[in-house]
N, C-alpha and C positions, 0 to 999 in steps of 0.2 A: 341732236338726237331728241326725238319727240316722245319720250316715255312719260306717261302721265304720272303725276305725283300720287294720286289716289288710284288704286287698282281694284276693279270689281273682281273679287275672289270667289264669292259664293260659298255657302255653307259646306257643300260636299267636298270642296277642295281643302278648306281649312280644317274641318272636323270630319275627315273621311271615315273615322271609326265611331263617330257620334260625339255629342256634347251634352253635358249635364250642368244645370244650375246648381251651385253649391252654397249659395248665400243670398242675402237680401239685395233687391234692387235699390240703389241709393242715388241721390243727387250728386253730380260732379260739381265740386266747388270751384268758383272762378277766382284763382289766386292773383289774377291781374287787376281785379276790381277792388275798390276800397271796401274795407269791412263794413258791415251793417252796424247800426247803433248798439245792438246787443253783442257785438264782437264776432259774430259768425260771418261767413263769406256767402255772397249771393250764388245762386246756381249758375253754372256756365251755360251760355247761350251759343249755339253753333252759328258762326259768322255767315255761312252760306245759306242755311235754311231758316235761321231765326228761331229754331226749335230748342227747347231745353235739352240738356245732356244728362243722361242717366248712366250708371255703370252697374254691371252684374258680374260676380265671379263665376267662372265656368271651368269645369273639369274637362280636359281633352281626353277622350277614351282611347286614343292611339297608344297601343302597348309599346311602341318604339319611341314615344316622346320622352325626352330626358326629364329627370326629377325636377329641374327648375322650369320646365316648359309644360308641366302637367296642368297647372292652373293659370288661366289668363283672365284678364278683365276685358269684357266687351262693352263698349259704349253704345248706347241706344239713343237715337234722336227721336223724341216723341213729345207731343204737346202735354200728355198726361203720363204719370208714372206707369211704366209697363208692368204687367202682371205675368209672372211665369205661367205656363200652361198647367192644367190640373195634372196631378201625379197619380195615375191609377195603376202604376206598375208594381207597387209594393217595394220599390227601391227607396233608399234614403235620399237619393238625389233625383231631380226632375229632368227627364230627357227633353232636349230643346233643339229647335232649328231656327237659325237667324235669317231674317229676310233682308235682302239687299246688302249683304255683307261686303264691306269695303276695307281694304288694308292700306296703310300708309307706312312705308319702311322708314326706320330711323336707326341711328348708330348708338348703342349703349357703350359708352366709354368709361363707365364707373369702375370697372375692374381692371385687372392687369392686362387683359387682352380685349380690345373692342370687338363687339359682335353685332350682327344685323338683327334687329327686332322688328316687330310689326305692331302698330296700333290698329285695333279692329273696331269698326263702327258699323252698326246696323240700323235699320229703321223699325225693326220689331222682332218679336220672337213668338214661336208657336210650337205646338206639339209635333213631333215627327209624323209624317203622313197626313197632316191636317190640310195640306194644299189640295185643292180640287182642280181637276183638269180644266183647261180653258174651254170655253164654249166651242162646240164643233169638233172636239177631239174626244178620243176614247182612251181610257186607261187600259193597261195590259190585262188587268183583272176582268174588265168588261169585254175584252175582245175574244 
């Protein structure tokens, strides 16, 4: 069976009711690397792209999401620390759309009953509606 390990899921599939940044973007520590002289861990570098790995906590706005599935961490592969979009909504959380969102399934067997989980990785984040139509296309609003 030739099912890919990484699946292009897209933001609309994963966060169909919307997503909100609820914390700071931070470096992912590389626990496989030796500690630095000051005792901290170096930042994890993605093996495929060579880019530093960042993480951001995200609230899934899906009203049917279980209490343990409401907040997830999305990893972002980027040369520089990603910055969440400006929040001009008046809400305490920042609405966000992730670009090139990919999922890798894994089994969480830490509890009494193993369950399927997803590790989510993106290449960036932007404000909802920030995408511009490709050249030569028209948006529904313009039509």
